[in-house]
C-alpha positions as a LaTeX table, in Angstrom:
\begin{tabular}{lrrr}
\hline
Residue & $x$ (\AA) & $y$ (\AA) & $z$ (\AA) \\
\hline
Met1 & $-9.04$ & 19.00 & $-7.08$ \\
Val2 & $-7.82$ & 15.55 & $-8.02$ \\
Ser3 & $-8.92$ & 14.60 & $-11.53$ \\
Lys4 & $-10.61$ & 11.32 & $-12.44$ \\
Asn5 & $-7.59$ & 10.35 & $-14.52$ \\
Gln6 & $-5.25$ & 10.94 & $-11.56$ \\
Lys7 & $-7.45$ & 8.81 & $-9.30$ \\
Lys8 & $-7.66$ & 6.07 & $-11.90$ \\
Leu9 & $-3.90$ & 6.04 & $-12.43$ \\
Ile10 & $-3.07$ & 5.90 & $-8.73$ \\
Arg11 & $-5.62$ & 3.22 & $-7.96$ \\
Ser12 & $-4.26$ & 1.14 & $-10.85$ \\
Leu13 & $-0.81$ & 1.13 & $-9.25$ \\
Lys14 & $-2.07$ & $-1.41$ & $-6.73$ \\
Gln15 & $-1.49$ & $-4.00$ & $-9.46$ \\
Lys16 & 1.96 & $-5.05$ & $-10.61$ \\
Lys17 & 1.14 & $-4.95$ & $-14.33$ \\
Tyr18 & 0.16 & $-1.28$ & $-14.14$ \\
Arg19 & 3.16 & $-0.38$ & $-11.99$ \\
Lys20 & 5.30 & $-1.98$ & $-14.68$ \\
Gln21 & 3.36 & $-0.31$ & $-17.50$ \\
His22 & 3.60 & 3.19 & $-16.03$ \\
Gly23 & 6.90 & 2.78 & $-14.20$ \\
Leu24 & 5.36 & 4.24 & $-11.06$ \\
Phe25 & 4.59 & 3.22 & $-7.47$ \\
Val26 & 2.82 & 4.72 & $-4.44$ \\
Val27 & 4.24 & 5.80 & $-1.08$ \\
Glu28 & 2.02 & 6.90 & 1.82 \\
Gly29 & 2.69 & 8.84 & 5.01 \\
Ile30 & 4.84 & 11.90 & 5.68 \\
Lys31 & 7.76 & 10.06 & 7.27 \\
Val32 & 8.06 & 7.42 & 4.57 \\
Ile33 & 7.62 & 9.94 & 1.75 \\
Arg34 & 10.43 & 12.07 & 3.22 \\
Glu35 & 12.68 & 8.99 & 3.25 \\
Phe36 & 12.15 & 8.58 & $-0.49$ \\
Leu37 & 12.54 & 12.31 & $-1.20$ \\
Asn38 & 15.98 & 12.25 & 0.40 \\
Thr39 & 17.27 & 9.60 & $-2.03$ \\
His40 & 17.70 & 8.98 & $-5.77$ \\
Tyr41 & 13.99 & 8.21 & $-6.21$ \\
Val42 & 12.24 & 10.69 & $-8.52$ \\
Leu43 & 8.94 & 12.21 & $-7.37$ \\
Lys44 & 6.16 & 12.47 & $-9.94$ \\
Asn45 & 3.28 & 13.77 & $-7.81$ \\
Leu46 & 2.55 & 14.59 & $-4.18$ \\
Phe47 & $-0.95$ & 14.87 & $-2.71$ \\
Val48 & $-1.08$ & 16.36 & 0.76 \\
Leu49 & $-3.54$ & 17.84 & 3.24 \\
Asn50 & $-3.43$ & 21.63 & 3.56 \\
Ala51 & $-2.36$ & 21.46 & 7.21 \\
Glu52 & 0.76 & 19.50 & 6.24 \\
Val53 & 1.73 & 21.18 & 2.99 \\
His54 & 4.38 & 23.30 & 4.75 \\
Leu55 & 6.33 & 20.10 & 5.44 \\
Phe56 & 6.96 & 19.83 & 1.70 \\
His57 & 7.76 & 23.48 & 0.93 \\
Glu58 & 10.73 & 22.50 & $-1.22$ \\
Ile59 & 8.60 & 20.53 & $-3.70$ \\
Glu60 & 7.79 & 22.52 & $-6.83$ \\
Glu61 & 4.11 & 23.43 & $-7.08$ \\
Lys62 & 3.52 & 21.60 & $-10.36$ \\
Lys63 & 4.26 & 18.34 & $-8.53$ \\
Arg64 & 2.51 & 19.24 & $-5.26$ \\
Gln65 & $-1.25$ & 19.28 & $-4.86$ \\
Val66 & $-3.31$ & 20.14 & $-1.78$ \\
Val67 & $-6.25$ & 17.75 & $-1.33$ \\
Ser68 & $-9.15$ & 17.25 & 1.05 \\
Glu69 & $-9.38$ & 14.34 & 3.47 \\
Leu70 & $-12.05$ & 12.79 & 1.23 \\
Glu71 & $-9.83$ & 13.02 & $-1.83$ \\
Leu72 & $-6.89$ & 11.59 & 0.10 \\
Ser73 & $-9.00$ & 8.63 & 1.23 \\
Gln74 & $-9.89$ & 7.98 & $-2.41$ \\
Leu75 & $-6.20$ & 7.83 & $-3.32$ \\
Ser76 & $-5.01$ & 5.81 & $-0.34$ \\
Phe77 & $-4.58$ & 2.03 & $-0.17$ \\
Leu78 & $-4.64$ & 2.12 & 3.65 \\
Thr79 & $-7.63$ & 1.49 & 5.90 \\
Thr80 & $-6.71$ & 4.64 & 7.80 \\
Pro81 & $-5.20$ & 7.08 & 5.28 \\
Gln82 & $-2.06$ & 8.99 & 6.19 \\
Lys83 & $-1.74$ & 12.75 & 5.61 \\
Ala84 & 0.01 & 12.49 & 2.27 \\
Val85 & 0.23 & 10.20 & $-0.76$ \\
Ala86 & 3.09 & 10.35 & $-3.25$ \\
Val87 & 3.78 & 8.77 & $-6.61$ \\
Phe88 & 7.41 & 7.99 & $-7.45$ \\
Glu89 & 9.13 & 6.65 & $-10.55$ \\
Ile90 & 10.40 & 3.08 & $-10.38$ \\
Pro91 & 14.18 & 3.22 & $-10.95$ \\
Val92 & 15.94 & 1.07 & $-13.52$ \\
Ala93 & 16.20 & $-2.45$ & $-12.13$ \\
Lys94 & 19.60 & $-3.43$ & $-10.79$ \\
Thr95 & 21.02 & $-6.60$ & $-12.29$ \\
Glu96 & 24.70 & $-6.46$ & $-11.40$ \\
Val97 & 26.16 & $-9.57$ & $-9.79$ \\
Lys98 & 28.19 & $-8.97$ & $-6.64$ \\
His99 & 28.85 & $-11.68$ & $-4.09$ \\
Glu100 & 30.11 & $-9.52$ & $-1.26$ \\
Gly101 & 29.49 & $-10.01$ & 2.45 \\
Leu102 & 26.29 & $-11.60$ & 3.69 \\
Gln103 & 23.28 & $-11.57$ & 1.36 \\
Val104 & 19.72 & $-12.77$ & 1.88 \\
Val105 & 18.08 & $-14.73$ & $-0.95$ \\
Leu106 & 14.31 & $-15.23$ & $-1.07$ \\
Asp107 & 12.90 & $-18.28$ & $-2.82$ \\
Asp108 & 9.29 & $-17.46$ & $-3.79$ \\
Val109 & 8.21 & $-15.36$ & $-0.78$ \\
Lys110 & 4.64 & $-14.29$ & $-1.54$ \\
Asp111 & 3.38 & $-12.19$ & 1.36 \\
Pro112 & 3.95 & $-8.41$ & 0.98 \\
Gly113 & 4.21 & $-7.92$ & 4.73 \\
Asn114 & 6.91 & $-10.56$ & 4.97 \\
Leu115 & 8.96 & $-9.01$ & 2.17 \\
Gly116 & 8.61 & $-5.53$ & 3.64 \\
Thr117 & 9.73 & $-6.74$ & 7.05 \\
Ile118 & 12.68 & $-8.65$ & 5.56 \\
Ile119 & 13.80 & $-5.49$ & 3.74 \\
Arg120 & 13.73 & $-3.65$ & 7.07 \\
Leu121 & 15.68 & $-6.48$ & 8.68 \\
Cys122 & 18.35 & $-6.28$ & 5.97 \\
Asp123 & 18.61 & $-2.55$ & 6.67 \\
Trp124 & 18.89 & $-3.15$ & 10.43 \\
Phe125 & 21.49 & $-5.92$ & 10.20 \\
Gly126 & 23.59 & $-4.27$ & 7.50 \\
Val127 & 22.72 & $-6.61$ & 4.63 \\
Glu128 & 22.99 & $-4.34$ & 1.61 \\
Arg129 & 21.65 & $-6.67$ & $-1.09$ \\
Leu130 & 18.45 & $-8.72$ & $-1.09$ \\
Ile131 & 18.18 & $-11.24$ & $-3.92$ \\
Cys132 & 14.66 & $-12.33$ & $-4.87$ \\
Ser133 & 13.39 & $-15.04$ & $-7.18$ \\
Asn134 & 11.29 & $-13.77$ & $-10.07$ \\
Glu135 & 8.27 & $-15.35$ & $-8.34$ \\
Thr136 & 8.74 & $-13.35$ & $-5.13$ \\
Val137 & 6.26 & $-10.53$ & $-4.51$ \\
Asp138 & 7.13 & $-7.18$ & $-6.12$ \\
Cys139 & 9.01 & $-4.85$ & $-3.78$ \\
Tyr140 & 6.97 & $-1.88$ & $-5.12$ \\
Asn141 & 3.69 & $-3.45$ & $-4.05$ \\
Pro142 & 2.03 & $-0.78$ & $-1.85$ \\
Lys143 & 1.92 & $-3.10$ & 1.17 \\
Val144 & 5.61 & $-3.92$ & 0.79 \\
Val145 & 6.56 & $-0.25$ & 0.48 \\
Gln146 & 4.65 & 0.66 & 3.65 \\
Ala147 & 6.04 & $-2.30$ & 5.59 \\
Thr148 & 9.62 & $-1.25$ & 4.80 \\
Met149 & 9.09 & 2.13 & 6.52 \\
Gly150 & 11.65 & 3.68 & 4.20 \\
Ser151 & 14.23 & 0.91 & 4.32 \\
Leu152 & 13.56 & 0.19 & 0.64 \\
Thr153 & 15.56 & 3.36 & $-0.12$ \\
Arg154 & 18.70 & 1.84 & 1.42 \\
Ile155 & 18.57 & $-1.80$ & 0.27 \\
Ser156 & 19.31 & $-3.07$ & $-3.23$ \\
Val157 & 16.53 & $-5.49$ & $-4.14$ \\
Ile158 & 17.37 & $-7.60$ & $-7.18$ \\
Tyr159 & 15.00 & $-9.97$ & $-8.99$ \\
Thr160 & 16.67 & $-12.79$ & $-10.89$ \\
Ser161 & 16.93 & $-16.52$ & $-11.37$ \\
Ile162 & 18.26 & $-17.41$ & $-7.95$ \\
Ser163 & 19.43 & $-20.81$ & $-9.14$ \\
Gly164 & 21.72 & $-19.10$ & $-11.63$ \\
Tyr165 & 22.75 & $-16.50$ & $-9.07$ \\
Ile166 & 23.74 & $-19.19$ & $-6.57$ \\
Lys167 & 25.71 & $-21.12$ & $-9.19$ \\
Glu168 & 27.77 & $-18.01$ & $-10.00$ \\
Ala169 & 28.56 & $-17.34$ & $-6.34$ \\
Asp170 & 31.69 & $-18.99$ & $-5.00$ \\
Val171 & 30.51 & $-18.57$ & $-1.41$ \\
Pro172 & 28.78 & $-20.72$ & 1.23 \\
Val173 & 25.06 & $-21.22$ & 0.61 \\
Ile174 & 23.13 & $-21.58$ & 3.86 \\
Gly175 & 19.48 & $-22.65$ & 3.85 \\
Ala176 & 16.83 & $-22.51$ & 6.56 \\
Phe177 & 15.20 & $-25.92$ & 7.10 \\
Met178 & 13.18 & $-27.58$ & 9.84 \\
Asp179 & 15.66 & $-30.47$ & 10.02 \\
Gly180 & 18.88 & $-28.49$ & 9.71 \\
Glu181 & 21.70 & $-28.06$ & 12.21 \\
Asn182 & 20.82 & $-26.13$ & 15.37 \\
Val183 & 21.73 & $-22.53$ & 14.47 \\
Tyr184 & 22.80 & $-21.83$ & 18.06 \\
Gln185 & 25.44 & $-24.53$ & 17.79 \\
Ala186 & 26.44 & $-24.06$ & 14.15 \\
Thr187 & 29.54 & $-22.26$ & 12.88 \\
Leu188 & 28.27 & $-19.57$ & 10.53 \\
Pro189 & 30.36 & $-17.88$ & 7.83 \\
Lys190 & 30.85 & $-14.10$ & 7.69 \\
Lys191 & 30.24 & $-14.14$ & 3.95 \\
Gly192 & 27.66 & $-16.14$ & 2.03 \\
Leu193 & 24.05 & $-16.48$ & 0.88 \\
Leu194 & 21.25 & $-17.06$ & 3.39 \\
Ile195 & 18.34 & $-18.73$ & 1.58 \\
Met196 & 14.82 & $-18.29$ & 2.95 \\
Gly197 & 11.93 & $-20.21$ & 1.42 \\
Asn198 & 8.27 & $-19.85$ & 0.57 \\
Glu199 & 5.80 & $-19.39$ & 3.45 \\
Ala200 & 3.97 & $-22.66$ & 2.79 \\
Asn201 & 6.52 & $-24.88$ & 1.07 \\
Gly202 & 9.92 & $-23.68$ & 2.27 \\
Ile203 & 12.94 & $-23.83$ & $-0.02$ \\
Ser204 & 12.20 & $-25.50$ & $-3.35$ \\
Ala205 & 13.77 & $-28.84$ & $-4.28$ \\
Thr206 & 15.74 & $-27.19$ & $-7.09$ \\
Ile207 & 17.35 & $-24.67$ & $-4.76$ \\
Glu208 & 17.85 & $-27.24$ & $-1.99$ \\
Lys209 & 20.37 & $-29.01$ & $-4.24$ \\
Glu210 & 22.55 & $-25.87$ & $-4.15$ \\
Ile211 & 22.62 & $-25.62$ & $-0.34$ \\
Thr212 & 26.01 & $-26.24$ & 1.30 \\
Gln213 & 24.82 & $-25.91$ & 4.91 \\
Lys214 & 21.36 & $-26.50$ & 6.37 \\
Ile215 & 20.46 & $-24.71$ & 9.59 \\
Ala216 & 17.37 & $-24.69$ & 11.78 \\
Ile217 & 15.90 & $-22.67$ & 14.64 \\
Pro218 & 15.10 & $-25.25$ & 17.35 \\
Arg219 & 11.75 & $-25.37$ & 19.10 \\
Phe220 & 11.87 & $-25.11$ & 22.89 \\
Gly221 & 8.18 & $-25.56$ & 23.70 \\
Val222 & 7.20 & $-28.71$ & 25.61 \\
Ile223 & 4.40 & $-29.78$ & 23.24 \\
Gln224 & 6.22 & $-28.71$ & 20.05 \\
Gln225 & 3.19 & $-28.72$ & 17.80 \\
Thr226 & 3.94 & $-25.42$ & 16.05 \\
Glu227 & 4.67 & $-26.34$ & 12.43 \\
Ser228 & 7.02 & $-23.49$ & 11.58 \\
Leu229 & 7.98 & $-19.87$ & 12.17 \\
Asn230 & 6.87 & $-16.99$ & 9.99 \\
Val231 & 9.57 & $-16.44$ & 7.35 \\
Ala232 & 10.23 & $-12.84$ & 8.42 \\
Thr233 & 10.52 & $-13.88$ & 12.08 \\
Ala234 & 12.90 & $-16.69$ & 11.12 \\
Thr235 & 14.98 & $-14.27$ & 9.05 \\
Ala236 & 15.31 & $-11.94$ & 12.04 \\
Ile237 & 16.54 & $-14.73$ & 14.32 \\
Leu238 & 19.02 & $-16.07$ & 11.76 \\
Leu239 & 20.44 & $-12.66$ & 10.86 \\
Ser240 & 20.92 & $-11.96$ & 14.55 \\
Glu241 & 22.97 & $-15.16$ & 14.84 \\
Phe242 & 25.02 & $-14.32$ & 11.76 \\
Arg243 & 25.84 & $-10.93$ & 13.25 \\
Arg244 & 26.68 & $-12.26$ & 16.72 \\
Gly245 & 30.25 & $-11.38$ & 17.60 \\
Val246 & 30.82 & $-9.35$ & 14.42 \\
\hline
\end{tabular}
């Protein structure tokens, strides 16, 4: 039986301040949990339905607890709960500065779904490091974790002052803008920083000053009334162009 204190702790992890206070975050679903178990992430507790407990036979019993569907629903942040919920320790934040290859830099991206998708895109396109402004949504937000589908285990996500990070990087700094050069006609570097901006306001004026090349995804519709693309969608298109011919 799940105790009241366990329920209270897990439910509190929906908020960043409690994740930071306890150094813990939540992962849901058998597939995603297995992704985290196969990495350096440290498991604190696993709650699983009896029918699925055999899938986690290697987990020591003091960390593994069989629960009912009702109890699982009380622990889950999802509308339709998965068959297992796990609590992992948040690893020590990475702060090392490396300007190698192509890196994506996020300037104040707020939506958890967007960040989760961008982490998956970095995994797909072989971008090993994702640099985020301190204002960008926390990568251990439950919605972000689920949206990454395990890709968070393979991508280094670093939170820092991106203005300072850019200044230290002696590489091209490419920004996505509505009025930039047509990306399909632009010459793109193999190494550099790809800056993606906030969902509503784009790249901030402070960061815009650091941009060395502005690129844009052209609109092909006849009416052309669509204001902009979703930031995750735009990231996918741009990364595809960066990787073309590699």
